[in-house]
C-alpha positions as semicolon CSV with decimal commas, in nm:
position;residue;x (nm);y (nm);z (nm)
1;M;14,862;18,937;16,396
2;A;15,096;18,689;16,559
3;D;14,829;18,609;16,818
4;N;14,575;18,531;16,544
5;K;14,817;18,296;16,369
6;S;14,896;18,124;16,699
7;R;14,528;18,085;16,782
8;R;14,454;17,944;16,433
9;S;14,737;17,695;16,465
10;R;14,603;17,575;16,799
11;Q;14,254;17,537;16,650
12;D;14,389;17,337;16,358
13;A;14,583;17,115;16,596
14;G;14,272;17,059;16,806
15;L;14,075;16,972;16,492
16;L;14,332;16,711;16,397
17;Q;14,323;16,563;16,745
18;R;13,944;16,536;16,743
19;N;13,937;16,386;16,396
20;P;14,058;16,024;16,397
21;E;14,129;16,046;16,026
22;N;14,425;16,247;15,900
23;P;14,306;16,497;15,637
24;G;14,646;16,487;15,477
25;Q;14,642;16,114;15,438
26;S;14,689;16,009;15,076
27;K;14,388;15,874;14,894
28;A;14,586;15,573;14,778
29;A;14,645;15,473;15,139
30;Q;14,274;15,512;15,214
31;Q;14,187;15,282;14,927
32;D;14,399;15,000;15,064
33;T;14,090;14,869;15,242
34;I;13,776;14,761;15,056
35;D;13,431;14,833;15,189
36;L;13,269;14,492;15,149
37;V;12,918;14,628;15,191
38;E;12,975;14,886;14,921
39;L;13,130;14,618;14,699
40;F;12,827;14,395;14,751
41;Y;12,587;14,668;14,639
42;R;12,816;14,753;14,349
43;L;12,797;14,392;14,236
44;L;12,419;14,397;14,262
45;D;12,402;14,717;14,058
46;S;12,636;14,564;13,798
47;W;12,434;14,246;13,743
48;K;12,407;14,318;13,372
49;L;12,786;14,334;13,340
50;L;12,821;14,008;13,531
51;L;12,571;13,835;13,304
52;I;12,747;13,966;12,993
53;V;13,088;13,841;13,111
54;M;12,940;13,503;13,205
55;A;12,775;13,475;12,863
56;V;13,103;13,562;12,691
57;C;13,288;13,291;12,884
58;I;13,020;13,032;12,803
59;L;13,025;13,125;12,434
60;A;13,405;13,105;12,434
61;L;13,385;12,756;12,584
62;L;13,129;12,644;12,326
63;G;13,345;12,783;12,047
64;F;13,650;12,603;12,182
65;K;13,458;12,276;12,199
66;A;13,330;12,325;11,844
67;V;13,684;12,376;11,716
68;K;13,845;12,100;11,920
69;R;13,568;11,844;11,861
70;D;13,672;11,577;12,106
71;K;13,561;11,231;12,007
72;P;13,346;11,068;12,276
73;M;13,531;10,783;12,444
74;Y;13,370;10,504;12,646
75;Q;13,509;10,286;12,923
76;A;13,403;9,941;13,036
77;S;13,549;9,735;13,321
78;S;13,561;9,368;13,415
79;T;13,713;9,210;13,728
80;I;13,897;8,884;13,782
81;Y;13,979;8,712;14,111
82;V;14,327;8,567;14,086
83;I;14,310;8,336;14,388
84;G;14,123;8,075;14,184
85;T;13,824;7,859;14,275
86;D;13,992;7,618;14,518
87;T;13,815;7,646;14,855
88;T;14,084;7,454;15,048
89;L;14,359;7,711;15,014
90;S;14,598;7,750;15,302
91;L;14,729;8,075;15,444
92;A;15,059;8,016;15,263
93;D;14,876;7,986;14,930
94;I;14,699;8,314;14,993
95;Q;15,027;8,489;15,076
96;I;15,194;8,349;14,766
97;S;14,901;8,460;14,552
98;S;14,917;8,811;14,701
99;N;15,289;8,834;14,630
100;M;15,230;8,729;14,270
101;M;15,001;9,021;14,189
102;N;15,285;9,200;14,010
103;D;15,333;8,889;13,796
104;Y;14,966;8,893;13,702
105;L;14,985;9,262;13,615
106;K;15,286;9,191;13,394
107;V;15,077;8,949;13,189
108;F;14,900;9,245;13,032
109;D;15,231;9,357;12,879
110;I;15,279;9,030;12,691
111;W;15,203;9,065;12,322
112;E;15,056;8,717;12,291
113;V;14,769;8,814;12,520
114;H;14,679;9,118;12,310
115;D;14,717;8,919;11,990
116;M;14,469;8,658;12,113
117;V;14,217;8,931;12,200
118;R;14,269;9,093;11,860
119;R;14,214;8,766;11,671
120;N;13,918;8,657;11,884
121;L;13,731;8,983;11,829
122;D;13,867;9,049;11,477
123;L;14,002;9,389;11,580
124;K;14,204;9,618;11,351
125;Y;14,434;9,752;11,623
126;N;14,805;9,682;11,661
127;Y;14,980;9,583;11,983
128;K;15,059;9,943;12,086
129;Q;14,703;10,060;12,036
130;L;14,564;9,767;12,232
131;R;14,809;9,814;12,518
132;E;14,728;10,185;12,544
133;S;14,355;10,115;12,552
134;V;14,378;9,879;12,852
135;T;14,427;9,986;13,213
136;V;14,475;9,726;13,487
137;V;14,451;9,816;13,856
138;N;14,495;9,601;14,164
139;P;14,284;9,761;14,439
140;A;14,468;9,789;14,769
141;S;14,449;9,487;15,003
142;T;14,268;9,273;14,745
143;R;14,355;8,989;14,511
144;M;14,142;9,125;14,232
145;L;14,234;9,289;13,902
146;D;14,011;9,557;13,749
147;I;14,045;9,554;13,370
148;T;13,928;9,878;13,208
149;V;13,918;9,926;12,830
150;S;13,868;10,257;12,648
151;S;13,717;10,275;12,301
152;E;13,517;10,504;12,074
153;S;13,248;10,234;12,060
154;P;13,068;10,146;12,385
155;E;12,991;9,792;12,261
156;E;13,353;9,737;12,162
157;A;13,477;9,860;12,500
158;A;13,254;9,608;12,682
159;D;13,347;9,321;12,447
160;M;13,719;9,390;12,484
161;A;13,704;9,413;12,863
162;N;13,523;9,080;12,886
163;E;13,755;8,916;12,633
164;Y;14,065;9,033;12,819
165;A;13,927;8,878;13,138
166;V;13,875;8,542;12,965
167;V;14,206;8,542;12,777
168;V;14,414;8,648;13,078
169;S;14,247;8,390;13,304
170;N;14,325;8,110;13,057
171;Y;14,677;8,239;12,992
172;I;14,763;8,250;13,364
173;A;14,629;7,898;13,422
174;D;14,810;7,753;13,117
175;T;15,149;7,923;13,145
176;M;15,191;7,969;13,521
177;K;15,048;7,628;13,610
178;T;14,821;7,779;13,874
179;D;14,449;7,772;13,934
180;K;14,250;7,959;13,679
181;P;14,142;8,303;13,806
182;S;13,770;8,354;13,846
183;I;13,574;8,622;13,662
184;M;13,411;8,823;13,940
185;S;13,235;9,082;13,727
186;V;13,163;9,121;13,357
187;A;13,172;9,453;13,173
188;L;12,847;9,624;13,080
189;V;12,798;9,845;12,777
190;P;12,857;10,206;12,894
191;T;12,594;10,465;12,814
192;N;12,787;10,790;12,866
193;P;13,133;10,891;12,742
194;Y;13,387;10,947;13,016
195;N;13,568;11,238;12,848
196;I;13,269;11,462;12,774
197;H;13,145;11,677;13,064
198;N;12,926;11,945;12,909
199;T;12,731;12,030;13,224
200;R;13,041;12,055;13,442
201;D;13,225;12,264;13,182
202;L;12,933;12,506;13,147
203;I;12,914;12,551;13,525
204;L;13,289;12,615;13,545
205;A;13,270;12,867;13,258
206;A;12,987;13,050;13,435
207;I;13,186;13,060;13,760
208;V;13,494;13,192;13,581
209;G;13,284;13,459;13,411
210;L;13,131;13,559;13,744
211;L;13,478;13,593;13,902
212;I;13,608;13,799;13,610
213;G;13,304;14,027;13,627
214;A;13,345;14,069;14,002
215;A;13,712;14,156;13,951
216;I;13,616;14,422;13,695
217;V;13,362;14,576;13,933
218;T;13,617;14,573;14,218
219;V;13,879;14,750;14,007
220;Q;13,622;15,008;13,897
221;M;13,529;15,075;14,258
222;L;13,890;15,113;14,370
223;T;13,980;15,348;14,084
224;D;13,665;15,561;14,114
225;D;13,783;15,896;14,256
226;K;13,450;16,079;14,231
227;I;13,288;16,211;14,548
228;K;12,927;16,100;14,550
229;T;12,815;16,094;14,912
230;A;12,873;16,276;15,237
231;E;13,066;15,978;15,364
232;D;13,314;16,024;15,078
233;I;13,393;16,376;15,194
234;M;13,456;16,261;15,548
235;R;13,664;15,968;15,425
236;Y;13,891;16,169;15,196
237;T;13,918;16,500;15,385
238;G;13,839;16,416;15,746
239;L;13,597;16,708;15,762
240;S;13,242;16,685;15,892
241;N;12,954;16,793;15,667
242;L;12,736;17,077;15,791
243;A;12,461;17,030;15,531
244;I;12,376;16,863;15,203
245;I;12,209;17,086;14,944
246;P;12,044;16,913;14,647
247;V;12,096;17,115;14,329
248;E;11,854;17,109;14,038
249;E;12,004;17,069;13,694
250;T;11,835;17,153;13,368
251;L;11,868;16,971;13,041
252;A;11,696;17,097;12,726
253;G;11,465;17,313;12,931
254;H;11,349;17,029;13,158
255;S;11,408;17,029;13,527
256;I;11,588;16,721;13,663
257;K;11,578;16,661;14,035
258;P;11,815;16,421;14,209
259;Q;11,645;16,099;14,307
260;H;11,859;16,054;14,616
261;A;11,981;16,322;14,847
262;G;12,324;16,158;14,860
263;K;12,367;16,208;14,486
264;G;12,328;16,582;14,485
265;R;12,610;16,827;14,498
266;L;12,768;16,820;14,838
267;K;12,891;17,118;15,028
268;S;13,078;17,113;15,352
C-alpha cells in the first residue's frame, strides 16, 4: 500500500516536471496574457458587433450636432508689410521697424481703428465684438502682419479684413509719422466654414466606435471560461489530450453534427 502511494507520487512528480505548465496554476494568472491571433479572429467573427457600435457612435455624433447646431463661421485674411515702400532704407531703419512690430500690433487695440472700420462698412458691431473678431499675427522673422477676421458671412469677413488693412495702414502713417505700410495681400471670400468639419468628425466617431467594439470583444474573450478546443484543456489543466470524440446532439428529432471537430465535446 505504501509502495503504491510512493510510486504514484513519483509518477505525479515526473508528470509535473515533463509538463512546462503547472496544472494547479490559477486560471486568472493564465489569462494575464492575450492571444493576439485568437483576438484577431474573434474580431473578424464579431464584425457585426463592430459595425453596430460604430453606427451607434456616428448616430450619437449626428444627434449631438443636431442639438448643438453650431453656426458656420468664416475666416478671411489680409497681409500688410510694415516696412513701407521706400527702397532706400538703411539697415538701421530695418532694425527699428522690426523692433516696432509690437507697436503695430498694439494699434489693433485702439478703439478709433475699430470705429473707423465700423463706420466705413456700416457694421452693427460694438468695439468688443469687433476686437474679438480680429486676430493679428506677426510671423516669425518677418515684418508682415496677417490680419484675420471671423464672421458668419463670408463676404463680410473678406470686406472687414481688407478694410482693416487699409485703415491700419493709414492710421500708422498718420499718427506714427512713418512710411505707410504696404498691402501685400488682399482677403478673398472664403468658401468653407472653418469651424465645421463633418468628414473629420464622422471618421473620428467611426474610429471611436471601432475601438469600443474591440474593447468589448477583448473583455468577452478574457471572461469566457468555456472550454471549446483541445488547446483549452492543455492550457487550463496542463494535461495532454488522448483523443477528441465528436458527439452528436439531437434537437426536435433532428440529428445535429458538429461542423468542426474542435467544437465537439472533448475528452482527455
